[in-house]
N, C-alpha and C positions, 0 to 999 in steps of 0.2 A: 901741765896736764899730761896724763898718760896717753898711750896710743889707743886705748880702748874707750876714752872719754866720749868719743863720737861714733862708737860702734853700735849698730842696731841689729838685734837678733830675732826678736819675736815677729811673727807674721803681721799682725795688726799694727804693731809698732813701726815696722819698716814701711808698711803701706802708708801710715799717717805721716811719717817723715817725708816720704816721697811727695805727698800732697801739700803739706805745710810744715816745712822743717822747723820753723820758729815755735811750733807747738811742743817740740821735744828738745830743741837746742837753743839755749838762751843767748848764744853768740854764734857767729859763723866760725866753723872749725879753722878756717884759714887765718883768722885773726890771731890765733895763738900758735900758728905753725903746724896745724894738724889737718886732718881730712876726714870726711865722713866715710865710714865703712859699713857695709851691709854684710852680715855674716849669714852663712847657710848652716843650719843645724836641724835637729829633730823638732825644734820649735818654729821652724820656718814656714812661711806660707808662699803663695805664688809670687808675691811682690819681691820677696828675698831672692828667689830663684831667677826671676826676670832681671832684677837689678844686677845680680852677680854675672849672669850670662851676658848682659850688655857690657859690663866692665871687662869681661874676658873676650869680647869680640865674637860671641856666638849669636847666631841668628835664631832667636827665640822670642815669641810674642805671646800675649795673653790668649791669642786665638790658635796657637800651635796645639794640635790635638794631643801630642805627647807630653804636654806640660803636667798633666795630672799624674801620669805614670812616672815621670821624672821625680816629682815631689814624693810620691809613694815609695819609690826606690831609695831616695835619700833617707826618708824616715825609717825604712826597714833596715838599711845598713847602719844607721846611727844606733838603732835599738840593739844591733849586734856588736856594738862597741867601736865602729869606725867613726871618725870625726872629719868633717869637711871644713870646719872653721879655718884651719890653718893648712888645708890641703886643697888649694884651689885647682891645681893641675888634675888631681883625682876627680874633682867635681866636673872640670871641663871634659875629661874623658868619659865620665858617666853620661853627661848630656849629649856628647857627640855620638856615643853608642846608641842611645835611645832615639836619636833623630835619624839614624841610618835606616833607609828603607831598602833592604837588600832582598832580592829574591834568590832563593837557592838555585843553583844551576840544574838540579834534577831532584827528584824525590824517589825514594826506594819504594817500589810497589810491594815487594815481599823479600824475605830473606830466610835462610836456613842455616843452622849451625849444627854440625855433627861432631861428636867427640868419641874417640876410641882410644882408651889408654892415655898416653901422654900426647896424643896428636889431635888436633882439631881442624876441621875444614869448614870454611864459611863461604856461602854462596849468596850473592845479592842479585836480585833481578831489577834492572833499571826499567823505567817506563818505556813503552814502545815508542819508537822514533828516535831513541838515543843511539848514537854510534858507539 
């Protein structure tokens, strides 16, 4: 059997395999020296992303607020031609970026750009209280 004999790609399909593998796999993959694989693609649902995140050691649950935006970003990038099926490291980076809650160290209140000839001058005003 090929490496993709036990690969699951569609969202509902992956969800069903997670619940009752026998409904989609007539034998255990290990019986023939294989393993179950869940793929992440434009056809994926939350179950695919959660299963792959668990496999990659990422802390992501069905209750994670960013799950919806992660899935939307995957679908958007896949529609632009990127593929995550064989690019697990890229998927891991995408998930990690979406999960980061970083506050910017400051926000620019206003800015001014002036150009004269080949010279430009930029001035930005940081918020009050910044050194």
